C-alpha positions, 0 to 999 in steps of 0.5 A: 500500500505504502509503495503504491502511494509513493508512486502516485502523482498526487503523492509526488506533488504533495511531497514536493510541496512539503519540501518547498515549504521546508526550504522556504522556512529555512531561508526565512530562518537564515534571513531572520538570523542574519537580520538579527545579527546585523541589528546587534552589530549596528547597535554595538557599533553605535554604542562604541562610537558614542562611547569613544566620542564622549570618553576619548577612549582609544582603540585599546578600549576595543581590545579590552572589549573584544577580550571581555565579549569573547570570554563571556560568549565563547561560542559566539563568533564576531567579537574579534578585535578586527570584527569590532573595527569592521563594525565601527567602519560599517556604522560610520559608512552608513550613518549618513543614512541610518535608515539604510544601514538598519534596514537595507543592508541587514538583508545581505550577509555580513561578508557581503557588507564588508566587501561593499564598504571595503571596495566602495566609497560612494554611498549611492554606489554602495546602495546600488550593489546592496539592492542588486545583491538582494534582487539577484541573490548574488554570492560573494564571488559574483558580487566581487565580479560585478564591483570589479567590472564596474557594473554601477558605471555601466548599467543602463548606459547603452543608447536605446530608443526604449522610451519611444518604443516601449510602454512605461515602466517596461521601458525603464526596466529594459533600459536598466537591463543593458550595459555599456560597455560589455566586458568580454575579458574572459575571451581569448581572441585575436586582435583582428577577430570577426563576428563568427570568432566572437560568437563562437568564443562567447558560446564556449564561455556561455556561463560567464557570458550570461553573467556579464549579460545579467540576471534573467537571460535564458539562452535559446540558441545561436544562428537561430533560424527564422523562415519568412515567406520561404526565405531563411534568416539566421540571428546571431543569438536569441534569448528569453528574458524571464523577468521582462517576459520577452524575447531578446535578439542579440547581434554581434558586430566586430566592427564600428557601428553602422546605421544599416545594422539597426535596420537589419536588427529591426527586421529580426525583431519584427520577425520574432514578434510575428513568428515566436511572440505570443499574447503573453509575451512583451514586445521583443527587444534587440541588443546590438553589441559593436566593437565601437560606436559614435553615439551621435550616429547611433542616436540618429540611426535609432530615431525613426526605428519603430522596434526597441533597440539598444546599442552598446560596445564591448571591451576585450583587453586580453587579445591574443597576439595577432599571429595566433588564432584563438582555440575555438570549439567545434559546433559539436563541442558547443552544442554539448556544453549548451545542453546543460543550459538549454 
């Protein structure tokens, strides 16, 4: 009887729901513990700063406090002299906006907080990374990568016609999705690479490519075939953005932007809207990533285009010597690697 029960679809659904509830409870408990700990750190740092200001106590006071707290709470980590100094630094950083310090940053782990205040001096930039960490559930390694790649300076900086072609607030969300420039430093390319070599290399490193594109991109295919009235057309890369609920056509150009690139991408977007898009999808978006661009030329080229297009540059600082070729994968190797991401 019990064996038959385990095999039923109803029971599988039931146990999956129970597991999900347990996972959710564990996450909530971990978040609650983290928030309580950071509230404690904030209050402790606040009292330390106030006491040092009113009593002119030096850092010798912190050493004594550290020894006393560790003796009283031997099973509780976080009371080392170094961590007490970090608490004070953290409090000083956010005390210009205490509501942020007590609420927003309490939603990310202590290690993430230390990383942000150690690498960033501007409060607005720090808030940006705190909010992105919360939205995307970044690990510390991913947060480090995003800070070191200058995401704050690049996010939402692409030239687009989204305000004219997309409804609000979808246009603002889509605009923030783009970067300018994109960093492709994880690639190993000849200095004089072409689009095919760039495309192949990006797909070979699809995990890091998706990380650079940002959260929400789901890869659908390269050289994606569309048939329009009996004619075949092949788009460089096709994605679906799960947060914007729309298809994203991405075209790569290993040369400087030319106005005709926008016309071709506009056609691809129209074709995807006509063939793939359903009533549940938002309008398809096009991204054109070029080796370089003249911003004024881009603005003129997009002015009368009726489909949403964003144009960015890419940067590669680690080119192979001109006389060497990149080690590019075969089509079979690319397809094998992408199977786990499809």
